[in-house]
C-alpha positions as semicolon CSV with decimal commas, in nm:
position;residue;x (nm);y (nm);z (nm)
1;X;-5,098;-16,881;7,216
2;X;-4,734;-16,806;7,205
3;X;-4,491;-16,979;7,435
4;X;-4,444;-16,677;7,654
5;X;-4,821;-16,665;7,735
6;X;-4,825;-17,013;7,879
7;X;-4,756;-17,041;8,244
8;X;-4,537;-17,339;8,330
9;X;-4,601;-17,467;8,689
10;X;-4,585;-17,760;8,925
11;X;-4,809;-17,865;9,203
12;X;-4,661;-17,884;9,560
13;X;-4,858;-18,199;9,619
14;X;-4,817;-18,421;9,924
15;X;-4,707;-18,141;10,141
16;X;-4,991;-17,948;10,310
17;X;-5,235;-18,219;10,205
18;X;-5,087;-18,565;10,256
19;X;-5,125;-18,853;10,012
20;X;-4,983;-19,175;10,146
21;X;-4,859;-19,293;9,810
22;X;-4,647;-18,991;9,762
23;X;-4,480;-18,990;10,103
24;X;-4,517;-19,334;10,260
25;X;-4,238;-19,272;10,510
26;X;-4,460;-19,027;10,695
27;X;-4,698;-19,324;10,762
28;X;-4,433;-19,584;10,831
29;X;-4,511;-19,831;11,114
30;X;-4,866;-19,698;11,161
31;X;-5,199;-19,823;11,047
32;X;-5,299;-19,475;10,921
33;X;-5,406;-19,443;10,554
34;X;-5,469;-19,072;10,542
35;X;-5,397;-18,748;10,721
36;X;-5,699;-18,760;10,937
37;X;-5,603;-19,098;11,075
38;X;-5,234;-19,009;11,111
39;X;-5,278;-18,715;11,334
40;X;-5,466;-18,935;11,584
41;X;-5,192;-19,197;11,625
42;X;-4,933;-19,157;11,886
43;X;-4,656;-18,920;11,752
44;X;-4,860;-18,855;11,437
45;X;-4,888;-18,478;11,488
46;X;-4,499;-18,457;11,532
47;X;-4,456;-18,652;11,212
48;X;-4,678;-18,420;11,017
49;X;-4,519;-18,102;11,154
50;X;-4,165;-18,245;11,065
51;X;-4,293;-18,319;10,722
52;X;-4,431;-17,967;10,675
53;X;-4,085;-17,832;10,786
54;X;-3,866;-18,061;10,563
55;X;-4,057;-18,179;10,251
56;X;-4,047;-17,836;10,091
57;X;-3,771;-17,588;10,183
58;X;-3,630;-17,275;10,040
59;X;-3,382;-17,465;9,816
60;X;-3,685;-17,609;9,634
61;X;-3,809;-17,268;9,530
62;X;-3,464;-17,174;9,410
63;X;-3,450;-17,494;9,207
64;X;-3,792;-17,430;9,047
65;X;-3,681;-17,079;8,944
66;X;-3,347;-17,200;8,806
67;X;-3,517;-17,478;8,600
68;X;-3,771;-17,268;8,412
69;X;-4,078;-17,322;8,643
70;X;-4,290;-17,003;8,659
71;X;-4,567;-17,095;8,909
72;X;-4,666;-17,331;9,188
73;X;-5,012;-17,468;9,260
74;X;-5,032;-17,527;9,634
75;X;-5,300;-17,766;9,747
76;X;-5,427;-17,700;10,104
77;X;-5,719;-17,838;10,306
78;X;-6,009;-17,662;10,488
79;X;-5,821;-17,724;10,812
80;X;-5,538;-17,504;10,715
81;X;-5,615;-17,247;10,983
82;X;-5,593;-17,510;11,268
83;X;-5,962;-17,476;11,359
84;X;-6,079;-17,821;11,251
85;X;-5,953;-18,071;11,513
86;X;-5,810;-18,331;11,506
87;X;-5,654;-18,187;11,188
88;X;-5,347;-17,985;11,248
89;X;-5,327;-17,639;11,073
90;X;-5,038;-17,512;10,876
91;X;-5,124;-17,158;10,775
92;X;-4,769;-17,040;10,877
93;X;-4,616;-17,283;10,627
94;X;-4,859;-17,146;10,355
95;X;-4,755;-16,796;10,457
96;X;-4,395;-16,894;10,421
97;X;-4,451;-17,056;10,079
98;X;-4,617;-16,741;9,948
99;X;-4,318;-16,535;10,077
100;X;-4,068;-16,777;9,911
101;X;-4,247;-16,763;9,578
102;X;-4,241;-16,384;9,601
103;X;-3,865;-16,397;9,672
104;X;-3,788;-16,620;9,378
105;X;-4,023;-16,466;9,134
106;X;-4,276;-16,745;9,118
107;X;-4,649;-16,704;9,090
108;X;-4,894;-16,889;9,322
109;X;-5,227;-17,062;9,254
110;X;-5,386;-17,135;9,597
111;X;-5,589;-17,448;9,554
112;X;-5,857;-17,555;9,806
113;X;-5,800;-17,929;9,773
114;X;-6,016;-18,053;10,063
115;X;-6,362;-17,904;10,155
116;X;-6,579;-17,951;10,461
117;X;-6,779;-18,267;10,416
118;X;-6,541;-18,365;10,128
119;X;-6,614;-18,287;9,772
120;X;-6,492;-18,629;9,652
121;X;-6,409;-18,969;9,795
122;X;-6,027;-18,931;9,776
123;X;-5,824;-18,914;10,087
124;X;-5,691;-18,578;9,973
125;X;-6,034;-18,417;9,999
126;X;-6,047;-18,486;10,380
127;X;-6,270;-18,779;10,326
128;X;-6,077;-18,982;10,586
129;X;-6,299;-18,801;10,835
130;X;-6,629;-18,968;10,902
131;X;-6,912;-18,798;10,741
132;X;-7,276;-18,847;10,669
133;X;-7,335;-18,569;10,419
134;X;-7,203;-18,514;10,068
135;X;-7,049;-18,176;10,009
136;X;-7,246;-18,126;9,678
137;X;-7,580;-18,157;9,859
138;X;-7,500;-17,975;10,180
139;X;-7,546;-17,597;10,178
140;X;-7,376;-17,556;10,514
141;X;-7,053;-17,726;10,391
142;X;-7,064;-17,492;10,085
143;X;-7,113;-17,192;10,296
144;X;-6,817;-17,289;10,517
145;X;-6,611;-17,346;10,200
146;X;-6,677;-16,996;10,082
147;X;-6,591;-16,845;10,414
148;X;-6,252;-17,028;10,404
149;X;-6,181;-16,887;10,056
150;X;-6,271;-16,538;10,176
151;X;-6,027;-16,576;10,470
152;X;-5,752;-16,688;10,227
153;X;-5,826;-16,401;9,981
154;X;-5,815;-16,145;10,263
155;X;-5,496;-16,287;10,422
156;X;-5,299;-16,260;10,101
157;X;-5,451;-15,940;9,951
158;X;-5,114;-15,760;9,960
159;X;-4,905;-16,062;9,848
160;X;-4,810;-15,991;9,482
161;X;-4,706;-16,356;9,417
162;X;-5,063;-16,464;9,443
163;X;-5,175;-16,520;9,080
164;X;-5,498;-16,705;9,148
165;X;-5,734;-16,881;9,387
166;X;-5,890;-17,212;9,289
167;X;-6,242;-17,250;9,433
168;X;-6,224;-17,622;9,474
169;X;-6,027;-17,922;9,351
170;X;-6,194;-18,207;9,160
171;X;-6,552;-18,191;9,290
172;X;-6,757;-18,501;9,222
173;X;-7,067;-18,433;9,020
174;X;-7,398;-18,623;9,003
175;X;-7,634;-18,613;8,708
176;X;-7,675;-18,240;8,745
177;X;-7,418;-17,969;8,720
178;X;-7,642;-17,697;8,855
179;X;-7,554;-17,730;9,214
180;X;-7,187;-17,693;9,143
181;X;-7,246;-17,394;8,903
182;X;-7,449;-17,238;9,180
183;X;-7,168;-17,272;9,423
184;X;-6,915;-17,148;9,182
185;X;-7,119;-16,828;9,107
186;X;-7,188;-16,759;9,471
187;X;-6,826;-16,817;9,566
188;X;-6,715;-16,591;9,284
189;X;-6,947;-16,306;9,375
190;X;-6,818;-16,335;9,748
191;X;-6,451;-16,350;9,652
192;X;-6,435;-16,046;9,428
193;X;-6,547;-15,833;9,714
194;X;-6,238;-15,917;9,920
195;X;-5,957;-16,037;9,687
196;X;-5,699;-15,811;9,525
197;X;-5,808;-15,684;9,181
198;X;-5,631;-15,881;8,919
199;X;-5,656;-16,205;9,111
200;X;-5,751;-16,494;8,883
201;X;-6,050;-16,698;8,996
202;X;-6,011;-17,062;8,889
203;X;-6,292;-17,327;8,881
204;X;-6,251;-17,689;8,834
205;X;-6,435;-17,872;8,555
206;X;-6,533;-18,171;8,772
207;X;-6,412;-18,395;8,490
208;X;-6,701;-18,265;8,291
209;X;-6,541;-17,979;8,087
210;X;-6,809;-17,983;7,814
211;X;-7,083;-17,928;8,079
212;X;-6,903;-17,677;8,295
213;X;-6,742;-17,457;8,030
214;X;-6,889;-17,101;8,056
215;X;-7,008;-17,167;8,415
216;X;-6,848;-16,830;8,527
217;X;-6,851;-16,503;8,356
218;X;-6,565;-16,269;8,446
219;X;-6,634;-15,939;8,612
220;X;-6,403;-15,642;8,551
221;X;-6,069;-15,692;8,728
222;X;-6,118;-16,057;8,824
223;X;-6,035;-16,296;8,538
224;X;-6,188;-16,635;8,534
225;X;-6,005;-16,958;8,421
226;X;-6,132;-17,318;8,405
227;X;-5,906;-17,599;8,542
228;X;-5,896;-17,928;8,356
229;X;-5,702;-18,224;8,477
230;X;-5,566;-18,456;8,205
231;X;-5,447;-18,815;8,304
232;X;-5,437;-19,113;8,081
233;X;-5,329;-19,381;8,332
234;X;-5,648;-19,451;8,524
235;X;-5,958;-19,525;8,310
236;X;-6,018;-19,871;8,170
237;X;-6,032;-19,737;7,810
238;X;-5,694;-19,572;7,854
239;X;-5,543;-19,898;7,984
240;X;-5,648;-20,062;7,653
241;X;-5,480;-19,805;7,442
242;X;-5,161;-19,871;7,248
243;X;-4,871;-19,622;7,244
244;X;-4,976;-19,445;6,921
245;X;-5,335;-19,405;7,054
246;X;-5,202;-19,230;7,364
247;X;-4,997;-18,998;7,166
248;X;-5,278;-18,924;6,913
249;X;-5,513;-18,856;7,214
250;X;-5,271;-18,581;7,337
251;X;-5,195;-18,433;7,010
252;X;-5,537;-18,436;6,856
253;X;-5,813;-18,474;7,113
254;X;-5,663;-18,274;7,389
255;X;-5,559;-17,996;7,156
256;X;-5,913;-17,979;7,002
257;X;-6,064;-17,986;7,350
258;X;-5,844;-17,700;7,472
259;X;-5,924;-17,485;7,160
260;X;-6,298;-17,543;7,199
261;X;-6,311;-17,474;7,583
262;X;-6,105;-17,152;7,556
263;X;-6,378;-17,003;7,336
264;X;-6,567;-16,962;7,662
265;X;-6,282;-16,881;7,896
266;X;-5,911;-16,947;7,929
267;X;-5,808;-17,302;8,054
268;X;-5,527;-17,421;8,267
269;X;-5,424;-17,784;8,295
270;X;-5,409;-17,791;8,671
271;X;-5,285;-18,142;8,688
272;X;-5,101;-18,371;8,437
273;X;-4,800;-18,610;8,437
274;X;-4,590;-18,835;8,240
275;X;-4,755;-19,151;8,379
276;X;-4,900;-19,401;8,145
277;X;-5,087;-19,724;8,228
278;X;-4,847;-20,022;8,299
279;X;-5,036;-20,216;8,037
280;X;-4,900;-20,004;7,766
281;X;-4,542;-20,102;7,858
282;X;-4,610;-20,477;7,884
283;X;-4,409;-20,575;7,573
284;X;-4,147;-20,305;7,600
285;X;-3,786;-20,306;7,726
286;X;-3,646;-20,037;7,944
287;X;-3,526;-19,825;7,659
288;X;-3,848;-19,839;7,473
289;X;-4,037;-19,743;7,790
290;X;-3,833;-19,435;7,849
291;X;-3,865;-19,332;7,480
292;X;-4,244;-19,361;7,499
293;X;-4,263;-19,177;7,830
294;X;-4,049;-18,894;7,693
295;X;-4,257;-18,878;7,364
296;X;-4,573;-18,863;7,587
297;X;-4,443;-18,571;7,794
298;X;-4,315;-18,383;7,490
299;X;-4,649;-18,424;7,324
300;X;-4,828;-18,282;7,634
301;X;-4,587;-17,994;7,658
302;X;-4,657;-17,900;7,297
303;X;-5,031;-17,934;7,320
304;X;-5,066;-17,750;7,653
305;X;-4,923;-17,446;7,486
306;X;-5,288;-17,394;7,380
307;X;-5,378;-17,347;7,750
308;X;-5,316;-17,048;7,968
309;X;-5,085;-17,261;8,181
310;X;-5,014;-17,602;8,321
311;X;-4,908;-17,751;8,644
312;X;-4,728;-18,096;8,665
313;X;-4,848;-18,335;8,936
314;X;-4,635;-18,325;9,128
315;X;-4,308;-18,134;9,194
316;X;-4,167;-18,440;9,388
317;X;-4,257;-18,760;9,571
318;X;-4,042;-18,991;9,771
319;X;-3,997;-19,223;9,468
320;X;-3,793;-19,163;9,156
321;X;-4,080;-19,217;8,917
322;X;-4,293;-19,051;8,647
323;X;-4,501;-18,858;8,897
324;X;-4,176;-18,689;9,014
325;X;-4,117;-18,375;8,810
326;X;-3,786;-18,292;8,974
327;X;-3,661;-18,650;8,915
328;X;-3,749;-18,620;8,552
329;X;-3,563;-18,292;8,518
330;X;-3,265;-18,394;8,722
331;X;-3,235;-18,720;8,510
332;X;-3,235;-18,528;8,183
333;X;-3,572;-18,649;8,070
334;X;-3,760;-18,318;8,085
335;X;-3,636;-17,965;8,036
336;X;-3,799;-17,621;8,032
337;X;-3,484;-17,424;7,979
């Protein structure tokens, strides 16, 4: 693909779906570890509403446009409409973000980040809420998920900034992919009845891209794209890699993977970052660490040109670190312009 065909984006993570590690100040002086717990402590609701109002403001959208960003992926939870107590809804903030994106010429990928019953064990899926059923094995939770997606598609039908809707973020798979494929196909059939023609329907690979590729076939007027998330900082194997191995994985393995997957459908890298395992930096001084980090970022920027688009995780955090896209740009370590 040529450079102009690749959509450059960022995630607005830690905003409408809290993650404590990203915004620890919101949780300060409480015992809460996630959004579900926070809204139940004294003053927790007020903290959350203030965070919604201040973490992302209009100036952020202007900065994104001015720095070469073309799109935002906006994570939201199934509680976005305010009808899942004790969670606090924020649909008016999502409305505002869609309008801001339109004002500044940015495309929007609406990402259902947390589903009823929790599709994975991470706090951002809503798993802080007590539950006895797994989303993957609960037809009622899946039906409710589709209903939420339908409401979102109907609400933003006339908003031209909406580029796509992601059916579900990072669902955990068991030994079989059939249940997830069945959900994706059912959700797709339902959404194309109510979404604006041209809306891209995005489905996550569940970290099993070779099994999920081709899970959806596009109907006329509703393109299908698979979302893969590429991190090299979490697995035991990646923690054992040396610097050259990390760069080779990006330049060779990831590139070949993208070329293979896109034979079935286009692919977006819905999440990636410049973060490497601390182990790889163990014998390096500060200058060497920065040089390796920047080489790693540049390698990814080059490789992901083979994708339909990418979204850095995340636009910003409260820390000046490698998860913080804005910090990297403002400090001169990453540039799209």
